[in-house]
TORGULO-750200 format. One record per residue: x negated, y, z of N, C-alpha, C in turn; chain; residue in three letters. Coordinates in nm, 3 decimals. Layout:
N
n.east n.north n.up ca.east ca.north ca.up c.east c.north c.up chaine residu
X Y Z X Y Z X Y Z A Ala
...
***
This chain:
204
n.east n.north n.up ca.east ca.north ca.up c.east c.north c.up chaine residu
0.982 -5.465 5.817 1.059 -5.344 5.787 1.200 -5.358 5.841 A Met
1.242 -5.257 5.918 1.376 -5.256 5.975 1.453 -5.135 5.924 A Ser
1.585 -5.143 5.934 1.673 -5.035 5.893 1.763 -4.998 6.010 A Phe
1.776 -4.867 6.034 1.862 -4.817 6.140 1.963 -4.719 6.082 A Tyr
2.087 -4.734 6.122 2.190 -4.641 6.080 2.242 -4.566 6.200 A Gly
2.253 -4.433 6.190 2.310 -4.359 6.303 2.407 -4.252 6.254 A Tyr
2.496 -4.216 6.346 2.600 -4.118 6.316 2.550 -3.977 6.345 A Lys
2.576 -3.887 6.251 2.543 -3.746 6.268 2.673 -3.672 6.297 A Ile
2.686 -3.621 6.418 2.807 -3.548 6.455 2.792 -3.398 6.431 A Thr
2.670 -3.347 6.439 2.640 -3.206 6.417 2.516 -3.196 6.329 A Arg
2.522 -3.115 6.226 2.410 -3.107 6.132 2.377 -2.960 6.104 A Asp
2.273 -2.912 6.174 2.227 -2.774 6.157 2.089 -2.768 6.091 A Tyr
2.038 -2.882 6.045 1.901 -2.883 5.994 1.799 -2.893 6.105 A Gly
1.845 -2.936 6.223 1.759 -2.948 6.340 1.722 -3.094 6.366 A Phe
1.820 -3.181 6.362 1.796 -3.325 6.383 1.886 -3.404 6.288 A Ala
1.834 -3.439 6.170 1.695 -3.422 6.127 1.666 -3.280 6.078 A Pro
1.538 -3.250 6.069 1.491 -3.126 6.010 1.430 -3.162 5.875 A Asn
1.502 -3.130 5.764 1.461 -3.181 5.632 1.384 -3.083 5.546 A Pro
1.328 -2.978 5.604 1.271 -2.871 5.524 1.122 -2.889 5.497 A Phe
1.080 -2.837 5.383 0.940 -2.848 5.344 0.908 -2.987 5.293 A Gly
0.782 -3.024 5.304 0.736 -3.153 5.251 0.775 -3.271 5.339 A Ala
0.822 -3.243 5.461 0.850 -3.351 5.556 0.990 -3.339 5.615 A Tyr
1.054 -3.453 5.627 1.175 -3.464 5.707 1.132 -3.520 5.842 A Cys
1.172 -3.452 5.949 1.129 -3.493 6.082 1.250 -3.517 6.172 A Thr
1.234 -3.612 6.261 1.333 -3.640 6.363 1.260 -3.633 6.496 A Leu
1.273 -3.516 6.562 1.198 -3.491 6.685 1.287 -3.480 6.807 A Ala
1.414 -3.451 6.783 1.508 -3.431 6.894 1.632 -3.517 6.873 A Cys
1.706 -3.538 6.981 1.823 -3.625 6.977 1.781 -3.769 6.940 A Cys
1.874 -3.860 6.937 1.853 -4.001 6.898 1.726 -4.061 6.960 A Lys
1.710 -4.051 7.093 1.585 -4.101 7.154 1.563 -4.250 7.137 A Pro
1.669 -4.329 7.136 1.653 -4.473 7.123 1.598 -4.510 6.984 A His
1.647 -4.443 6.882 1.598 -4.468 6.747 1.452 -4.425 6.734 A Val
1.418 -4.308 6.789 1.280 -4.259 6.778 1.181 -4.348 6.852 A Arg
1.225 -4.404 6.961 1.136 -4.492 7.036 1.118 -4.627 6.966 A Lys
1.224 -4.674 6.904 1.226 -4.810 6.849 1.166 -4.819 6.709 A Lys
1.192 -4.722 6.624 1.151 -4.729 6.484 0.999 -4.727 6.471 A Ala
0.951 -4.794 6.367 0.807 -4.802 6.338 0.780 -4.748 6.198 A Lys
0.653 -4.722 6.171 0.615 -4.681 6.036 0.659 -4.788 5.937 A Glu
0.719 -4.745 5.827 0.769 -4.837 5.727 0.916 -4.868 5.741 A Gly
0.975 -4.834 5.857 1.118 -4.854 5.876 1.198 -4.743 5.808 A Asp
1.327 -4.767 5.792 1.416 -4.671 5.728 1.523 -4.623 5.826 A Trp
1.555 -4.495 5.818 1.663 -4.435 5.896 1.770 -4.387 5.798 A Ile
1.893 -4.430 5.819 2.005 -4.391 5.733 2.104 -4.314 5.820 A Ile
2.125 -4.188 5.789 2.215 -4.103 5.867 2.347 -4.081 5.795 A Gly
2.457 -4.117 5.861 2.589 -4.098 5.803 2.675 -4.014 5.896 A Thr
2.787 -3.967 5.845 2.874 -3.879 5.921 2.951 -3.951 6.030 A Gly
3.036 -3.875 6.097 3.109 -3.927 6.212 3.253 -3.876 6.211 A Ala
3.333 -3.924 6.304 3.471 -3.880 6.315 3.476 -3.729 6.340 A Ile
3.381 -3.679 6.419 3.383 -3.537 6.456 3.377 -3.443 6.335 A Glu
3.313 -3.485 6.227 3.307 -3.400 6.107 3.385 -3.459 5.991 A Asn
3.468 -3.559 6.021 3.552 -3.624 5.918 3.469 -3.685 5.806 A Asn
3.348 -3.729 5.840 3.260 -3.785 5.737 3.211 -3.924 5.774 A Leu
3.289 -3.995 5.852 3.253 -4.133 5.883 3.235 -4.212 5.754 A Leu
3.120 -4.282 5.741 3.095 -4.360 5.620 3.046 -4.279 5.502 A Gly
3.001 -4.156 5.526 2.943 -4.073 5.420 2.794 -4.052 5.448 A His
2.713 -4.066 5.345 2.568 -4.051 5.360 2.530 -3.905 5.370 A Leu
2.453 -3.871 5.475 2.401 -3.736 5.494 2.252 -3.731 5.456 A Ile
2.177 -3.832 5.497 2.034 -3.837 5.461 1.981 -3.977 5.481 A Phe
1.867 -4.003 5.421 1.790 -4.124 5.453 1.642 -4.092 5.444 A Leu
1.565 -4.159 5.527 1.421 -4.133 5.530 1.346 -4.262 5.562 A Met
1.230 -4.275 5.501 1.137 -4.381 5.537 1.039 -4.324 5.638 A Lys
1.020 -4.392 5.749 0.927 -4.344 5.850 0.784 -4.366 5.799 A Val
0.716 -4.257 5.766 0.579 -4.269 5.715 0.475 -4.236 5.822 A Thr
0.519 -4.172 5.931 0.432 -4.147 6.046 0.517 -4.149 6.173 A Glu
0.457 -4.194 6.282 0.520 -4.189 6.413 0.417 -4.130 6.509 A Lys
0.443 -4.009 6.558 0.343 -3.936 6.635 0.403 -3.888 6.768 A Ile
0.316 -3.852 6.861 0.362 -3.800 6.989 0.405 -3.654 6.974 A Thr
0.474 -3.603 7.073 0.516 -3.463 7.070 0.396 -3.369 7.068 A Phe
0.292 -3.403 7.144 0.175 -3.315 7.146 0.102 -3.319 7.012 A Gln
0.095 -3.434 6.949 0.035 -3.444 6.815 0.116 -3.361 6.716 A Glu
0.246 -3.366 6.728 0.333 -3.288 6.640 0.307 -3.138 6.658 A Tyr
0.296 -3.098 6.783 0.271 -2.957 6.813 0.134 -2.910 6.761 A Trp
0.033 -2.992 6.776 -0.104 -2.953 6.741 -0.134 -2.962 6.592 A Asp
-0.057 -3.039 6.518 -0.084 -3.062 6.376 -0.042 -2.940 6.293 A Asp
-0.138 -2.878 6.227 -0.111 -2.755 6.150 -0.010 -2.777 6.038 A Lys
0.004 -2.900 5.992 0.102 -2.927 5.886 0.243 -2.891 5.931 A Arg
0.266 -2.896 6.061 0.402 -2.879 6.112 0.423 -2.747 6.185 A Phe
0.330 -2.654 6.167 0.348 -2.522 6.229 0.476 -2.455 6.178 A Asp
0.511 -2.478 6.051 0.628 -2.413 5.994 0.758 -2.465 6.055 A Tyr
0.751 -2.573 6.129 0.870 -2.627 6.195 0.886 -2.577 6.339 A Lys
0.797 -2.486 6.382 0.817 -2.420 6.511 0.917 -2.307 6.490 A Lys
1.023 -2.303 6.570 1.133 -2.210 6.541 1.097 -2.063 6.558 A Pro
1.159 -1.982 6.474 1.154 -1.836 6.485 1.299 -1.789 6.478 A Arg
1.354 -1.748 6.591 1.496 -1.717 6.598 1.533 -1.587 6.529 A Leu
1.432 -1.510 6.488 1.460 -1.390 6.408 1.426 -1.412 6.261 A Asn
1.408 -1.537 6.223 1.371 -1.570 6.087 1.487 -1.621 6.004 A Gly
1.455 -1.694 5.900 1.557 -1.752 5.812 1.628 -1.867 5.883 A Ser
1.733 -1.918 5.822 1.805 -2.031 5.881 1.713 -2.151 5.901 A Met
1.626 -2.175 5.805 1.532 -2.287 5.819 1.440 -2.267 5.939 A Lys
1.399 -2.143 5.962 1.310 -2.116 6.075 1.384 -2.120 6.209 A Gln
1.507 -2.073 6.209 1.586 -2.073 6.332 1.602 -2.214 6.387 A Ile
1.618 -2.310 6.297 1.644 -2.447 6.341 1.520 -2.537 6.336 A Tyr
1.403 -2.477 6.352 1.280 -2.557 6.364 1.289 -2.652 6.482 A Gly
1.234 -2.772 6.466 1.245 -2.875 6.570 1.115 -2.901 6.644 A Asp
1.008 -2.826 6.613 0.878 -2.846 6.678 0.875 -2.758 6.803 A Asn
0.941 -2.804 6.910 0.971 -2.715 7.022 0.906 -2.754 7.155 A Ile
0.834 -2.866 7.159 0.778 -2.912 7.286 0.626 -2.920 7.283 A Tyr
0.564 -2.874 7.392 0.421 -2.896 7.409 0.389 -2.900 7.558 A His
0.277 -2.962 7.589 0.236 -2.984 7.727 0.129 -2.881 7.765 A Phe
0.151 -2.813 7.876 0.055 -2.712 7.920 0.063 -2.698 8.072 A Ser
-0.053 -2.697 8.136 -0.062 -2.678 8.281 0.028 -2.776 8.355 A Glu
0.016 -2.903 8.314 0.083 -3.014 8.383 0.236 -3.014 8.372 A Asn
0.287 -2.950 8.269 0.432 -2.957 8.248 0.465 -2.942 8.100 A Glu
0.581 -2.997 8.062 0.629 -2.983 7.926 0.705 -2.852 7.913 A Trp
0.673 -2.778 7.809 0.738 -2.651 7.781 0.828 -2.665 7.660 A Leu
0.937 -2.592 7.660 1.037 -2.595 7.553 1.049 -2.455 7.493 A Gln
1.025 -2.443 7.362 1.038 -2.313 7.298 1.184 -2.267 7.295 A Leu
1.201 -2.137 7.285 1.333 -2.081 7.260 1.381 -2.137 7.127 A Asp
1.491 -2.209 7.130 1.529 -2.288 7.013 1.675 -2.331 7.021 A Ser
1.715 -2.410 6.925 1.850 -2.466 6.920 1.880 -2.551 7.043 A His
1.777 -2.604 7.109 1.798 -2.691 7.225 1.771 -2.623 7.358 A His
1.743 -2.494 7.358 1.725 -2.423 7.484 1.855 -2.352 7.522 A Ser
1.859 -2.298 7.643 1.974 -2.221 7.690 1.965 -2.078 7.638 A Leu
2.073 -2.000 7.649 2.067 -1.859 7.607 1.951 -1.785 7.671 A Pro
1.900 -1.688 7.598 1.785 -1.608 7.641 1.657 -1.691 7.647 A Glu
1.657 -1.808 7.586 1.536 -1.890 7.582 1.507 -1.968 7.707 A Gly
1.602 -1.974 7.799 1.579 -2.048 7.923 1.577 -2.198 7.899 A Asn
1.502 -2.268 7.981 1.485 -2.412 7.967 1.619 -2.484 7.981 A Leu
1.648 -2.571 7.886 1.761 -2.663 7.896 1.704 -2.797 7.939 A Asn
1.707 -2.821 8.068 1.641 -2.941 8.123 1.705 -3.069 8.074 A Asp
1.836 -3.067 8.054 1.906 -3.186 8.005 1.855 -3.225 7.866 A Lys
1.846 -3.126 7.777 1.797 -3.155 7.642 1.650 -3.196 7.645 A Asn
1.571 -3.129 7.728 1.429 -3.164 7.738 1.412 -3.310 7.778 A Leu
1.484 -3.351 7.881 1.470 -3.489 7.928 1.517 -3.590 7.823 A Lys
1.629 -3.559 7.757 1.678 -3.650 7.654 1.582 -3.659 7.536 A Gln
1.536 -3.544 7.489 1.446 -3.542 7.373 1.315 -3.615 7.403 A Asp
1.255 -3.583 7.518 1.125 -3.643 7.550 1.136 -3.790 7.584 A Leu
1.255 -3.837 7.620 1.271 -3.980 7.650 1.250 -4.066 7.526 A Ser
1.262 -4.004 7.407 1.235 -4.078 7.284 1.087 -4.097 7.258 A Gly
1.003 -4.022 7.327 0.857 -4.035 7.329 0.787 -3.998 7.199 A Glu
0.852 -4.015 7.086 0.784 -3.996 6.957 0.866 -3.908 6.863 A Tyr
0.795 -3.854 6.766 0.854 -3.781 6.654 0.838 -3.869 6.529 A Val
0.947 -3.888 6.457 0.942 -3.963 6.332 0.925 -3.865 6.216 A Leu
0.832 -3.897 6.128 0.797 -3.809 6.016 0.812 -3.886 5.886 A Val
0.864 -3.818 5.784 0.878 -3.883 5.653 0.842 -3.789 5.540 A Ser
0.765 -3.839 5.446 0.745 -3.767 5.320 0.814 -3.841 5.205 A Asn
0.901 -3.936 5.241 0.985 -4.008 5.144 1.128 -4.005 5.196 A Gln
1.201 -3.902 5.156 1.335 -3.885 5.210 1.427 -3.819 5.108 A Phe
1.555 -3.837 5.130 1.658 -3.767 5.054 1.759 -3.711 5.154 A Ile
1.774 -3.581 5.151 1.868 -3.514 5.239 1.980 -3.455 5.153 A Tyr
2.103 -3.497 5.180 2.217 -3.449 5.103 2.293 -3.338 5.174 A Leu
2.305 -3.346 5.307 2.377 -3.243 5.380 2.518 -3.224 5.327 A Gly
2.550 -3.099 5.286 2.686 -3.071 5.239 2.715 -3.130 5.102 A Asp
2.618 -3.195 5.043 2.639 -3.269 4.917 2.653 -3.419 4.947 A Gln
2.704 -3.449 5.063 2.718 -3.587 5.113 2.787 -3.678 5.011 A Tyr
2.759 -3.805 5.027 2.810 -3.908 4.937 2.889 -4.011 5.016 A Leu
3.009 -4.043 4.969 3.085 -4.152 5.031 3.016 -4.283 4.999 A Lys
2.980 -4.359 5.101 2.909 -4.484 5.081 3.005 -4.585 5.017 A Val
2.967 -4.644 4.903 3.055 -4.742 4.837 3.091 -4.856 4.931 A Pro
3.209 -4.912 4.909 3.263 -5.015 4.998 3.165 -5.132 5.014 A Glu
3.093 -5.165 4.909 2.999 -5.277 4.915 2.895 -5.258 5.025 A Lys
2.864 -5.131 5.059 2.754 -5.103 5.153 2.801 -5.050 5.289 A Tyr
2.931 -5.052 5.314 2.980 -4.990 5.437 2.929 -5.057 5.563 A Thr
2.884 -5.181 5.555 2.835 -5.246 5.676 2.703 -5.186 5.726 A Glu
2.638 -5.103 5.645 2.516 -5.038 5.692 2.548 -4.911 5.771 A Ile
2.675 -4.871 5.776 2.715 -4.748 5.843 2.774 -4.778 5.981 A Cys
2.734 -4.705 6.083 2.800 -4.718 6.213 2.947 -4.680 6.199 A Pro
3.032 -4.748 6.273 3.175 -4.721 6.270 3.217 -4.643 6.394 A Thr
3.346 -4.617 6.405 3.397 -4.541 6.519 3.369 -4.612 6.652 A Ala
3.358 -4.743 6.648 3.336 -4.816 6.773 3.190 -4.814 6.817 A Arg
3.100 -4.772 6.729 2.959 -4.762 6.766 2.934 -4.627 6.831 A His
2.870 -4.629 6.946 2.848 -4.505 7.022 2.746 -4.413 6.953 A Arg
2.641 -4.471 6.898 2.532 -4.387 6.849 2.471 -4.441 6.720 A Asp
2.406 -4.557 6.731 2.336 -4.610 6.615 2.348 -4.762 6.610 A Tyr
2.309 -4.817 6.496 2.307 -4.962 6.481 2.174 -5.004 6.418 A Ile
2.130 -5.124 6.453 2.022 -5.188 6.379 2.089 -5.267 6.268 A Thr
2.058 -5.233 6.146 2.125 -5.295 6.032 2.070 -5.436 6.012 A Ile
2.158 -5.534 6.022 2.116 -5.673 6.012 2.096 -5.719 5.868 A Arg
2.179 -5.668 5.779 2.169 -5.707 5.638 2.065 -5.617 5.572 A Asn
1.938 -5.651 5.592 1.830 -5.567 5.541 1.823 -5.567 5.389 A Glu
1.859 -5.677 5.328 1.858 -5.684 5.182 1.958 -5.586 5.122 A Glu
2.076 -5.578 5.183 2.178 -5.485 5.135 2.133 -5.341 5.157 A Leu
2.073 -5.313 5.273 2.026 -5.178 5.303 1.915 -5.136 5.207 A Ala
1.826 -5.228 5.176 1.717 -5.197 5.082 1.772 -5.169 4.943 A Glu
1.870 -5.245 4.903 1.934 -5.223 4.773 1.998 -5.085 4.768 A Glu
2.062 -5.047 4.878 2.128 -4.916 4.885 2.026 -4.803 4.875 A Phe
1.916 -4.812 4.948 1.816 -4.706 4.943 1.755 -4.693 4.803 A Thr
1.735 -4.805 4.737 1.681 -4.801 4.600 1.777 -4.731 4.505 A Glu
1.906 -4.754 4.523 2.006 -4.689 4.439 2.005 -4.538 4.462 A Ile
2.001 -4.498 4.588 2.003 -4.355 4.620 1.879 -4.286 4.566 A Ile
1.763 -4.348 4.579 1.641 -4.288 4.526 1.640 -4.286 4.374 A Phe
1.720 -4.371 4.313 1.733 -4.368 4.168 1.828 -4.260 4.120 A Gly
1.923 -4.222 4.206 2.026 -4.126 4.168 1.995 -3.982 4.208 A Asp
1.908 -3.963 4.305 1.881 -3.829 4.357 1.733 -3.798 4.355 A Tyr
1.704 -3.668 4.348 1.566 -3.622 4.360 1.524 -3.634 4.507 A Gln
1.401 -3.681 4.533 1.354 -3.682 4.672 1.352 -3.542 4.730 A Pro
1.372 -3.534 4.861 1.369 -3.405 4.929 1.508 -3.350 4.953 A Gly
1.517 -3.217 4.951 1.638 -3.144 4.986 1.734 -3.137 4.867 A Leu
1.857 -3.183 4.888 1.958 -3.178 4.783 2.081 -3.097 4.823 A Asn
2.085 -3.050 4.946 2.200 -2.973 4.993 2.164 -2.896 5.118 A Gly
2.260 -2.818 5.169 2.242 -2.741 5.291 2.301 -2.818 5.410 A Lys
2.252 -2.792 5.530 2.311 -2.855 5.648 2.461 -2.825 5.658 A Pro
2.535 -2.926 5.701 2.680 -2.918 5.707 2.730 -2.799 5.788 A Leu
2.669 -2.774 5.902 2.720 -2.673 5.993 2.672 -2.532 5.964 A Asn
2.594 -2.514 5.859 2.552 -2.378 5.825 2.669 -2.293 5.779 A Trp
2.776 -2.356 5.736 2.893 -2.280 5.691 2.951 -2.198 5.806 A Lys
2.914 -2.230 5.931 2.961 -2.154 6.046 2.891 -2.019 6.058 A Glu
2.780 -2.002 5.988 2.700 -1.881 6.003 2.723 -1.783 5.889 A His
2.697 -1.660 5.913 2.709 -1.557 5.810 2.575 -1.533 5.741 A Glu
2.470 -1.609 5.783 2.335 -1.582 5.733 2.293 -1.679 5.624 A Gln
2.389 -1.740 5.556 2.354 -1.841 5.457 2.261 -1.788 5.349 A Leu
2.271 -1.658 5.321 2.187 -1.600 5.217 2.040 -1.604 5.253 A Gln
2.007 -1.636 5.380 1.868 -1.641 5.423 1.805 -1.776 5.392 A Leu
1.882 -1.870 5.342 1.830 -2.005 5.313 1.719 -1.998 5.209 A Phe
***
């Protein structure tokens, strides 16, 4: 079992997507998605960009690791396919890639260009991670973020870390996750940080 900590600079409920019975990480963070295995833990904390460096946004245990096509074909995850005329949760669906006629297609989504045009840069970055991480054991805090106590700050990436860290002190990280699961209800505990930018919050 390994633990990975990464910085969340933007949080729209897209990466991670914490809605419904599953928290999924399908886009962004390609190195983490490629490296993590079932049974590993992902700990997401804030960054300088949102003034939340060292604050917990979410944590998830990887309970499944599947390909993009498996994610697309699995009926359990149909609700994570975006609908841009739907609720905020639907707008930021992350199930956006599938293979057809010898090419990868990208749905009109948070990662496409205006008018639904292909964003090739995002497509290449997202698909380079090769896998989608799925969890049915997660706690998402979002705008109810928690300042990580000083005892556990070494599990958080700092300003000098570009993206993510492999947490070396696994015993400390495991202790931290146990505390959080003891203090919070599993699942959704808050709204995505950046939803405050929208006028459609009532659609949540």
